C-alpha positions in Angstrom: 0.0 0.0 0.0 2.0 2.9 -1.3 -0.6 5.6 -0.7 0.6 7.1 2.6 -2.6 9.1 3.5 -4.8 6.1 2.7 -2.5 3.8 4.6 -2.6 6.1 7.6 -6.4 6.1 7.6 -6.4 2.3 7.4 -3.9 2.1 10.3 -6.0 4.5 12.3 -9.2 2.5 11.6 -7.5 -0.7 12.8 -6.1 1.0 16.0 -9.6 2.3 16.9 -10.6 -1.3 17.5 -10.3 -1.8 21.3 -7.4 -4.3 21.3 -3.6 -4.4 21.1 -2.2 -4.9 17.7 1.2 -6.7 17.2 3.4 -4.7 14.8 3.8 -7.8 12.6 0.0 -8.1 12.2 -0.4 -4.5 11.3 2.4 -4.8 8.8 0.6 -7.8 7.2 -2.7 -6.1 7.0 -1.3 -3.0 5.5 1.1 -4.9 3.3 4.1 -2.9 4.4 7.2 -3.6 6.5 7.3 -3.3 10.3 9.6 -0.3 9.9 6.9 1.5 7.8 4.4 0.7 10.5 6.6 2.4 13.1 7.0 5.5 10.9 3.2 5.6 10.4 2.6 5.4 14.1 5.0 8.3 14.7 3.0 10.3 12.1 -0.3 9.6 13.9 1.3 10.7 17.2 2.3 14.0 15.5 -1.3 14.4 14.5 -2.4 14.1 18.1 -3.5 10.5 18.3 -2.2 8.9 21.5 -0.8 5.6 20.2 0.9 3.6 22.9 3.4 0.9 22.3 4.4 -2.0 24.6 7.6 -4.1 24.2 8.1 -7.8 24.4 6.8 -10.9 22.7 3.2 -10.0 23.4 3.7 -6.3 22.8 2.1 -4.1 20.2 0.2 -0.9 19.5 -3.0 0.4 20.8 -4.9 3.7 20.8 -5.2 5.1 24.3 -7.5 7.8 25.8 -6.0 11.2 25.3 -6.6 14.7 26.7 -8.8 15.5 23.7 -10.9 13.3 21.5 -9.3 13.0 18.0 -11.4 12.5 14.8 -12.9 9.0 14.6 -13.1 6.8 11.5 -16.4 4.9 11.2 -17.6 2.3 8.7 -21.1 2.5 7.2 -22.7 0.3 9.9 -21.1 2.2 12.7 -22.1 5.5 11.3 -25.7 4.4 10.9 -25.8 3.0 14.4 -24.5 6.2 15.9 -26.9 8.4 14.0 -29.9 6.2 14.9 -28.8 6.1 18.6 -28.5 9.9 18.6 -32.0 10.3 17.1 -33.4 8.1 19.9 -31.5 10.0 22.5 -32.7 13.3 21.1 -36.3 12.2 21.0 -36.3 10.4 24.4 -33.3 12.1 26.1 -31.6 11.1 29.3 -31.8 14.1 31.7 -29.0 16.5 31.0 -27.8 15.3 27.5 -30.7 16.3 25.3 -29.1 19.4 23.9 -25.8 17.6 23.4 -27.6 14.8 21.6 -29.2 17.3 19.2 -25.9 19.0 18.5 -24.1 15.7 17.9 -26.8 14.5 15.7 -26.6 17.7 13.6 -22.8 17.2 13.1 -23.1 13.5 12.2 -26.0 14.1 9.8 -24.1 16.9 8.1 -21.2 14.6 7.1 -23.1 11.4 6.3 -23.0 10.3 2.7 -26.4 10.4 1.0 -26.7 6.6 0.9 -26.3 6.5 4.7 -28.5 9.5 5.3 -31.3 7.7 3.5 -30.9 4.6 5.7 -30.9 6.6 8.9 -33.9 8.5 7.8 -36.0 5.4 6.9 -35.1 3.7 10.2 -35.7 6.7 12.4 -39.0 7.5 10.7 -40.5 4.1 11.2 -40.1 3.2 14.9 -42.5 4.6 17.5 -41.1 4.2 21.1 -43.5 3.2 23.8 -41.3 2.8 26.8 -37.6 2.2 27.5 -36.4 -1.1 28.8 -33.9 -3.7 27.8 -35.5 -6.6 26.0 -35.5 -9.2 23.3 -32.7 -9.0 20.9 -33.7 -8.4 17.3 -31.5 -8.7 14.2 -30.7 -5.1 13.1 -30.9 -6.2 9.4 -34.5 -7.3 10.0 -35.4 -3.9 11.5 -33.7 -2.2 8.5 -35.6 -4.2 5.9 -38.9 -3.6 7.7 -38.2 0.1 8.3 -37.3 0.6 4.7 -40.5 -1.1 3.6 -42.5 1.2 6.0 -40.9 4.3 4.5 -41.3 3.1 0.8 -44.8 1.6 1.3 -43.6 -1.7 -0.1 -45.0 -5.2 0.5 -42.8 -7.6 2.5 -42.7 -11.4 2.7 -41.4 -13.2 5.7 -41.6 -16.4 7.8 -43.3 -16.0 11.1 -43.4 -18.1 14.3 -46.4 -17.8 16.6 -46.3 -17.9 20.3 -47.0 -21.7 20.1 -44.1 -22.1 17.6 -46.4 -22.6 14.6 -44.7 -21.4 11.4 -46.4 -19.5 8.6 -45.6 -17.4 5.5 -46.9 -13.8 5.5 -47.3 -11.1 2.8 -47.9 -7.8 4.5 -47.9 -4.0 4.0 -45.9 -2.6 6.9 -47.3 0.5 8.5 -45.1 1.2 11.6 -42.5 -0.4 13.8 -43.3 0.0 17.5 -40.6 -0.2 20.1 -42.3 -1.7 23.2 -39.2 -1.5 25.3 -38.6 -5.2 25.9 -39.8 -6.1 22.4 -40.3 -4.7 18.9 -43.6 -5.0 17.1 -44.6 -4.5 13.5 -48.0 -3.1 12.8 -48.9 -4.2 9.2 -51.9 -5.1 7.0 -51.9 -8.8 6.3 -52.9 -9.2 2.6 -53.8 -12.9 2.8 -56.0 -12.4 5.9 -57.4 -9.0 4.8 -56.9 -7.5 8.2 -54.5 -5.6 10.4 -52.0 -7.7 12.4 -49.3 -7.1 15.0 -46.1 -9.2 14.7 -43.4 -9.6 17.2 -40.2 -8.7 15.2 -38.1 -11.3 17.1 -40.4 -14.0 15.6 -39.9 -12.7 12.0 -37.4 -14.6 9.9 -35.9 -13.6 6.6 -38.0 -10.5 5.7 -37.8 -9.8 1.9 -39.1 -6.7 0.1 -41.2 -7.6 -2.9 -40.5 -4.3 -4.6 -44.2 -3.8 -5.0 -45.3 -0.4 -3.8 -48.8 0.2 -2.7 -50.8 3.3 -1.6 -50.8 3.7 2.1 -53.9 2.2 3.8 -55.9 4.0 6.5 -54.5 2.7 9.8 -56.8 1.3 12.5 -55.5 4.1 14.7 -53.2 7.1 13.8 -51.4 6.4 17.1 -49.6 3.1 16.3 -48.2 2.8 19.8 -51.7 3.3 21.4 -53.2 0.7 19.1 -50.4 -1.9 19.8 -50.8 -1.2 23.5 -54.6 -1.9 23.4 -54.1 -5.1 21.4 -51.4 -6.3 23.8 -53.7 -5.8 26.7 -56.6 -7.4 25.1 -54.8 -10.5 23.7 -52.3 -11.2 26.5 -52.7 -11.5 30.3 -51.8 -8.1 31.9 -51.7 -6.8 35.4 -52.7 -3.4 36.6 -50.4 -2.1 39.3 -51.2 0.5 41.9 -48.5 1.2 44.5 -47.3 3.9 46.9 -43.6 4.7 46.4 -41.5 6.5 49.1 -39.6 8.5 46.5 -40.3 12.0 45.0 -42.4 11.7 41.8 -39.8 13.4 39.6 -37.2 10.8 40.6 -39.6 8.0 39.8 -40.2 9.4 36.4 -36.5 9.8 35.7 -35.6 6.3 36.9 -38.5 4.5 35.1 -38.6 6.8 32.0 -41.7 6.5 29.9 -42.3 3.1 31.4 -43.4 4.8 34.6 -47.1 4.9 33.6 -49.0 7.5 35.6 -47.0 9.0 38.6 -49.1 11.1 41.0 -47.3 13.0 43.7 -48.5 12.5 47.3 -46.1 14.9 49.0 -42.5 16.0 48.5 -41.1 12.5 49.4 -43.7 10.0 48.0 -46.0 9.3 45.1 -48.5 6.8 43.7 -47.8 4.7 40.7 -50.5 3.5 38.3 -49.6 1.3 35.4 -49.8 -2.0 33.5 -47.4 -4.9 32.7 -47.6 -8.3 31.2 -45.5 -10.2 33.7 -45.2 -10.2 37.5 -41.5 -10.7 37.3 -41.0 -7.5 35.3 -43.3 -5.5 37.6 -41.4 -6.7 40.7 -38.0 -6.1 39.1 -38.9 -2.5 38.2 -40.2 -1.7 41.7 -37.2 -3.3 43.5 -34.7 -1.5 41.2 -36.1 1.9 42.3 -34.2 1.5 45.6 -36.9 2.9 47.8 -39.6 1.6 50.2 -42.9 0.9 48.6 -46.3 -0.7 49.3 -48.2 -2.6 46.6 -52.0 -2.1 46.7 -52.8 -4.2 43.6 -52.6 -6.7 42.0 -52.7 -9.3 44.8 -50.6 -11.6 42.6 -47.8 -9.1 42.7 -47.9 -9.0 46.5 -47.6 -12.8 46.6 -44.8 -12.8 44.1 -42.8 -10.1 46.2 -43.4 -12.2 49.3 -42.0 -15.2 47.6 -39.0 -13.2 46.4 -38.4 -12.0 50.0 -38.6 -15.5 51.4 -36.2 -16.7 48.7 -33.7 -13.9 49.7 -34.0 -14.8 53.4 -33.3 -18.5 52.6 -30.3 -17.5 50.6 -29.1 -15.4 53.5 -29.6 -18.3 56.0 -32.6 -16.7 57.7 -36.1 -18.2 58.3 -38.8 -17.1 55.8 -41.9 -15.3 57.0 -44.8 -17.6 57.8 -47.4 -17.7 55.1 
């Protein structure tokens, strides 16, 4: 690789991977001599990149943290991931970083190539967040295919597995992707069943765009998130929770995010929580992770579940459980 600027960019891209690179491996990847690698490392240091070197048989080069953040090199997938993440942060910000998210997004969007700007736009326009919580992993490629179909009003074919494991082939017109925190859902018109359907994205396999564009249908509800929420509550067992939390309402809202449901202040140090969830385990985990005292008024199943969790913790600590 005789092009020095191109070789430096390639070297920098390699060093930005969080690992230590032996000089011989860098030389092989760049197709140059170890001496050239050493010279290129010196050039990067002159440009302000803190490249550290270690000696010995297991030594090598790595990019360390410096006093200032130098320019980063990103491949296409990394650039799209950062831009989409910034869009989500700007729309559903963590307290204190909303302005920074918007500024960073503007800078990233300004330098994105047109091909990547289109991908970011289609993905960001399609999802509708409902609440924020870690959940089922979904193949990003599946989301990208579905989001592109939503934006282009294209029919999509995919294989689908029901909750019982039954497999089927579907031909649908995607309307919106809905992020339900722990899961992703696709609201789409099912052509073969002539009705609107909600699909869990983690059960969708090999989505394929047909290339057939169709006029947008009138959705069952302009608010896709609200429609999915109602259907989830009507088709799956859900629990209505009502609890008193000994924590200021604003802190509960920050810690739970939009998953908080309805938070009603009682006084400066406590509040009441009203909400819904589909599992007792999730409800209990959310309440316990608040790190405050609380009393559950309903559902009774949650009270029983918390009591069992407490007894389990006591047994683990070698103490006697409470009498039932």
